[in-house]
N, C-alpha and C positions, 0 to 999 in steps of 0.2 A: 884719913883718906881725903884727897883733894876733890873739889866739886867737879862733876863731869861737864865738860865744855860742850855747848850745843848751839846750833843755829836753828831757829824756828821759821819754817817757810809756811805761810798761812794766808787765809782769806777771811778775816774777821767780819762777820760771823759770831753768833752767840756762843757756840761751844768753843770756838777759837779764843774768844775773850776769856772764858773760864779756864782754858788750857794755859793761856799766857799768865793769868793770875797764879796758877799753880806753879808754873816754871819760875816765875819771879820770886815767889815766897819760899821755895824750897832751898835750904842751904846745901843740898846735894847737887844742885845744878848751877852752872854759870852760863847765862845767856850772852853769847858774843854778838848776836845780831838777830834782828827780825826782818825777814824778807816777805814781800806781799805778792799775791797773784790774784787775778780776777777769778771769782768763783761764786761764793754765796751771794755776793753783790759785785758790782763792777769794781775795777782796779782803783779808781779814784776814791771810792767809799771804803774799800778794804784798807787802803793806805791811810786814809784819814782816820779810820777807826783804830788802826795800829798806833798811830801817833797820839791819839787821845788816850788810849790805854797805857801807852808808855808813860805819859805824864801823870795820869790818875793813879796808876799802880806804883809809880816811883821807880821806874827802871833806870833813871838817871840818863847817862849819855850813851846807852846802848843804841847803836844805829838802827834806823828803820829805812830799808831800801826797797823801792818799788820795783816790780818785775813785769811779768807778762800780763797783758790785758785779757788775752783769750787763748783758745786752744791752738795747737800747731796747725791743724788742717781743717778744723770744723768751726761752724758758727758758735759763738759764745752762748752758754746757757747759765742760768743763775738759780738761786733758791730764795729769792726775795719773798716769796710767798710763805716761806718757813721762818726766815730771819727778820722780816720787816724791810721796809724800803731803805732804812739806814743801815741795816745789817745787824743792829744790836737790839732788836726788839723795842721795848719801851725804855731802855736805858738812855739817859740824856747826860752824857759826859761833857765837861767843858771843852771848848775848842782847844786844840793844841797850840802852844806858843812857839814851838820849834818845828822847822821843816824836816822833810825826809832827807836822808843822806844823798849826796850826788852819786850819779852812776846808776847801774842796773843791777838788780838782784843776782843775775847770773854771774856777773863779774865778782860781786861780793862773795858768793858761795865758793867760786873757784879760788879766789885769792886767799880767803880765810882757810880753806882746806890745804892749799899749797903751803901756807906759812907755818902750819902746825900739823904735819902729817901724822896720822895715827892717833890723834888726840881729840878730834872734834866729831861729834855725832850730829848728823843732819836729821831733823825731825820735820817731816812734811805732813801737814794736817789740812791741806787743800788740794786742788788739782795739781798734777805732777809736772806741769809745763816748765816751770823754772828749773826743776831738777833734771828733766830730760835735756833741756838746752845746755845746762852746765856739763852734762855727760858728753853731749855732742861737741861742745867747744873744747873740753879738756878731758878726754877719757881717763886720764890718770887719777882723777878725783875718786874713782872707784877704789883705788888702793890707798889714797890719802885719807879717806874718811874712816873714822873709828867704827862707824856703822850708819845705817840708814833705817830709821823707824818711820813708818807711815800710818796714818789713820786712813784706811781706805780698803775697799774690796769686801768680798764676802764669799764663803764657799757654800752658802745655802741660798739666800734670797736677797735681792737688792732693795733699795729705797728710791732710786731714780726711775728704775723700771723693775719688773719682776726679776730680771737677771742681774742688774748692775747697780752698784753703789754710786752715789753722786760724784765723789772726788775722782773716781776712775772714769765714770761715764762722761764727765765734763771734758776729758781729753784722753781718750783711749790710746791714741798713737803715742802720746807722751808716756803713759803708763807702760806700754809695751816696751819702749826704749829703756825705761828705768828697770823693769824686771829682767830684761835681757842684757843688762850692762856688765854682769860678771860679779857683782857683789851679792851678798845674801840679804835680802830685804826682810826686815821684821814687819810683818803685815798684821796690824791690829785692825780687824774689820768689824763689820756689823754683828757678826756672830758673838763677839765679845762686848762691843760697846753698847748694844741694845740693852744689856743687863744693868748698865750704869744709870739707873733711873732716879731722878730727884723726887723723892716722896714727900709727904707732908712733914714727916719728922726731919728730913734733911732741910726743907725750906724753912722750918721753924728755927733751926740752928743758924741758917744763913741770915734770917731776918734780924738776929740779935747781934750782927757784926757791924754795927755802926754804918758809916757811909758806904763801905764796901758792899754790905748787904742791901742797904736802901737804894743806892744809886746804880749798882751794877748787877749783883747776883740775883736778887729777887725780880727786878724788872726783866731780866733775861729769861730766867727759868719759867716764870709765869707766862710770858709771851710765847715761849717755846711749846707749851702743851699743858694739858690739864693735869693737875697734881692731885693725887688721892693718897689715902693711907697706905695703899699697897703698890702704887705705881706713879708714873710721871714721865716727863720728857727725859730722854737719854742724853747724857752729857758726853757725846761721842769723843771729841778731840782730846779731852782731858785724859782719856784712857792711855793714849800714846805717851803723854808726858809722865803719867803715873808709873807706867812700865819702866821708864828710865830711872825713876827714883827708887822703886822697889820692884825688881824683876820678878819676884815671887808672887806678885799679885795676879799675873796672867800666865796661864799654861800655854806653851808654844810647842808646835809640832812641825818637823821638817816637811817640806812639800815642794813639788814643782808647780809653779804658777805661771800660766800663760794668759795674756789679755786678749780677749776677742775684739777685733777691730772691724770685722766685715759682716757680722751677723745682722740680719734685718731686725730681729727681735732681741738679740743677745749682745749688741755692741756695748763694750765696757765691762762685760762679765769677766771676773777673775776665775778662770778655769783651774781649779785646785785639785791636784792629785797627790794624796798622801801615800799612795803605793809607789814607792820610788823605783822598784824593780831595777836596782843597781845604778840608777841615775843619781847625779849629784843634785841636791836640792838647791833652788835659787831663792828660797824663802823659808822663814820661820813664821808660822801662821798661828795667831792667837785662837785658842779653842774654848777657853773658859776664863772667867774673872771671879776673884774672891770679892764679892760685892761689899760685904761688911767692912773688910779691911780697906778697900778702895775708898769708901766714904770716910772712914776714920782718918785716913791720910789726907784726903782733900780738905776736910773741914778743919783739921789741925793746922794745915798750911794756910788756909784762908783766914783763920783766926790770927795768925802771925801777920799776914798782909793787912788785915783790918787794924791791928795795933800799930803797925808802922804808918799807916795813913793818918791815924789819930795823932800820933806823936808829931808827924810832919805838920799837921794843921795847927797843933798847939804852938810849935816853934814859929810858924808864920804869923799866928795870932798875936804872939808876943813881940 
């Protein structure tokens, strides 16, 4: 079976970085492009981080295309308090030597889906501004995309506010456009991703992965939160990528999801109704994660990436 073609729309971001490492290292995925959006940190930093990660991880000539700096209608918010001023915690990756691609992320998304209809899955792990603008510019992408998987939302409790998850709350109007566009959104939300915690056992295995562990994985996860034997920071964004590699990791349930844009206390809430009552679902919502198999997958792929970095450095050294 050929690798699944994907575009990753992201705002790196600690967990975005770990999701990119997973996507790059998996033989089951082919990353056609990385597009960036303002989110965890500002657009200049998310784009710079994506460029640094492209070279550090060895993505080769996969284009990185900058997109929207802020929300459609609202003031920009960020999560620098969670991800650090650089967006990558304590990771210090070398500056990128190659620039971003010309043009705008929205154009890249539209043209890539147009060129290969039915074959490319869009994976959005930041605010949904770029995706919404792509829908508004060319509504036919809804039919051209093989699918849309997002890391975002929650049907229980948020992390930006009691009601709303960060990626949705950062641009609720964009999220409302995306959920109402006519495709079925695969929503991997906090209800699933909070279970993907990097424990001491996970961190120990990461620490043994050469430069990948020392320069990226460990500085990211240790900055992200306290690690204990039984818990640790949740590696949210990697869940969306892991689902595309092995769909059996996450249980999905059909639902109707509406995004609250007007509520004083609930703006950005993904109002999720699993009782369809004859309605067609607009989403498949993640409800549970096989945590053990999730980490088995991630750590196996990260080991492959670590080996490829080591091989590349040996070639350069010689």
